[in-house]
N, C-alpha and C positions, 0 to 999 in steps of 0.2 A: 318820816325814817331817819332816825342821828347817823353819822358817821360809822357808828363802831356797831349800832343797829345790822346796818349794809354788808360791813365787812363780815361781820359774823355769818349772816345769812350767805354772802358770797363762798364761804369757808364751807358753811355745810353743804353746800350742793357742789363742792368739789370732793370735798369729802364721801357724800354718798356715790358720785362716780367711779371712785377710786374702787369703794367697798362692792359697787352692782359688779365693777371688770375688771375686779384683778389680777383676774388672770392673763387679761386682753392688754392690761395694764404696764404687768409684768415683760412682757413678751414685747412690747413696745419700748421699753424704757431698758432694756436690758437682755437680750435676745438668749445669749448667753448665760447669764443666770435663770433664764426661763427655762432652757433646756435640763438642768440639773436638780430642777425641782419636781417631785415625784405629785402630780397635780387630784391624785386619786386621793391623797389626805389635804381634805378640808385646812389651806390657813387658819390660824389663829391670828382673831384681834385682840392685842395687848393695852388698848389705849388705859385703859383703870390702871394697868402697871407705869405706861407713857408718861399720865398725870403727874403719877408721885417721884417722875425722875426729871420734872421739866427743870429751866435751871432759874426761875424767875417767875413772880407774880405773874407777869403780865402774858408768859406765857399760855396760861391755864384757859384765856380767854380765847386764843387761837383752835377754833375750830377744824381747822384742815390738817392739822399734823397726825402721825399716826405711824402706829408703829406694826407693824406684821412678823407673826411666825411662821414661816414656811419648813418642809419636810422634803430633804435633798434625797434625791433616790440611792444614796449611800449610803441612808441610812440617819445623817446628822442632821443636827437643824441649824437652820438660817433665818437669821432676822435683819428685819427691812424696815427701816426707817422713812421715813417720806416726809418731806416738808414742804409746803404748799407757800411759797412768800410772794407778797400780795401788794406791801409797799412801797410805797411810789418817792421814796426820799433815800438818799444813799445812809446805810443804819453802818458805823466802824465796828461797833460790838457785834454784828452780825455773827461775823466766820467765828467769832471767840464761844458764840451759843451754842454755835455746830457743835464744837470741840467740845463743851460740857456736857450736849445730849451724847455724843459719842462716850465720852470716859464713866459717865453715868450709867449707861445701859450697860457696857462691858464692865463695869466695876461691879454693879450688880448679878449678870447672868454671863459673864465669860462665855460669849457667844459674838461670832462673825456679825459684822454688821454692813448692809449696804444703804448710803446714803444717800439720800438727792433731794437736791433741792430743784424745785421747777419757777422761775419768773415766767408770770404772769402779767408783767407791765414792759414798758419800754423802755429798758433800763442804759440807755444809751450813753446817759451825762450821770446817773447814779450807781453806776455798776461795782460792785464790791468783789476782788476775786476770790474762787474759792478754794480759800486756805487761811488758814491759821498758822503762825508762826511767833514763836516764842526763844527769847536767846539771851539768857544771863548771866555773862562770868563763863561760859565754855558749855552752858545748860540750854541744850537747843531741841525746840520741836519744830516739827512742819504737818500738820492736817489738812488732807486735803479731801474734798467729797466732789462729787457729780454734780453739773448743774445743765439744767434745759430751759434756754431763753425762747420763748412762744413765738415772741416777736421777731424771732429772724427764721424760724422755720418759712419752708417755701411752700406754699400753698400746692402748688399740681403735685411734687411729691405727697402730700398729705392726700389730694384725691387718691393718688392711683395707689395707696396704703393698702394692703387686705386686713390691716388690723383695724377693730373696731373704734379704738380711740383714738386713731388719729380725726373721727371726727371733733372728739372733745378739745383737741387741740385747733383743731381748724373753726370752731365758734368762740374761742378762745380769742384766738388770734382776729375774728371778725368783729366781734364787742371790743377789744381792745383800740380796730380801728376807728369803729362808730359811735367810740367815745363820747366822743366832742359832737357828732355829727345832728344833724339835723332828725326830725322823726320819720321824715319822706324816705328819709338813706337808713336807717337802724331799719326800718321795714320793709325794704329791699334787701338788707342782705339779712335779714330772718326768712325773704323769703326764696332767696339763695342758697341758705343753709336746708331749706325745706326738702329745696331740690334735690341739690347733695346725697339726703339723708334716703329719701324715693329711692336714687340710684343703689347709694349702698347695701339698701336693703336687699334688691336685686341682685343686688352681685357677691355681698357676705352672705346671702341669706340669711338674715336677723331673724333670732325669734322676736317675739312680741315684749318680752320683758326686757330684752336689750333694747330693742326700738324705743320703748316706751323712757327707759331711763337716761338715752342719747338727747331726746327729744326735750323730756323735761329740762336735762342742761341745758341745752342751747334756749331753752324758751325763757329760762332763767338769766342767763348769760345777756341776752339786750331787751330789755325793756323798752315797751309801747306806752304810749298813752293811747288811754280807753279808746278814741275813734281809733286809731292805728291797729289799736289790737284788733277790735271787730273785722278790722279788714281784713288782717292778717286770720281771724277765725274763720273768716269764709274761705280763705287758701288751704287753710286744716279741710273744711267739709269738700270742696273740689277736690283736693289728693286725695281725701278715704274714699270717695266717689271713685277713680279712674283704679284706685287701689284694692278696693274689697275687703280693705284690714284698716283698721282702728289705732290710733294711735292715742 
């Protein structure tokens, strides 16, 4: 698997979990916005519209970028721009592209926009401030957007969360920790996550659909070689036997 194929696969798993748990996703990242949304009206996926507005051709390879339309309780519409950023180097043009996303959506649809960037890598040395600034002979612009850095999140707080999307963040953080680890360590991380999922299933009364969504995401975040995956599969069978439920 080449680097781009792996990247696209990673993005697709992120996109799938956001779509499947979109209500939980919004509640996790923006509780205030969540309370304003009329969830009796299903959100609209505007992926095709978004692809037409991407700032450059390279962005079309990105599977995780997303645009959603939700309906507020006051009857108006709200647009949610989701950008999943996974690159591991400093991109000096990133903030400018985020501004391009914003003004192209705003210009095309004239809707309010909630923009969020989720950093899934450790950006301690490469992090770019979440703003785009423009200043030319008195013409000034300052565009800022929401940023969430998974590497900086507290695992205990994630474990105590009542939102299922916290497991997505925890699984990504564990995968980041085990990125360069040996296979036995990765196996133990996956076993830990499986135990966490078992507790979360009971505590939050997750239905089978959401449980499967979270499991699949976790399973793809940490890849194991064949012999270690077999051991993990046995752990799953043991888990199923204890919980009388299928993942």
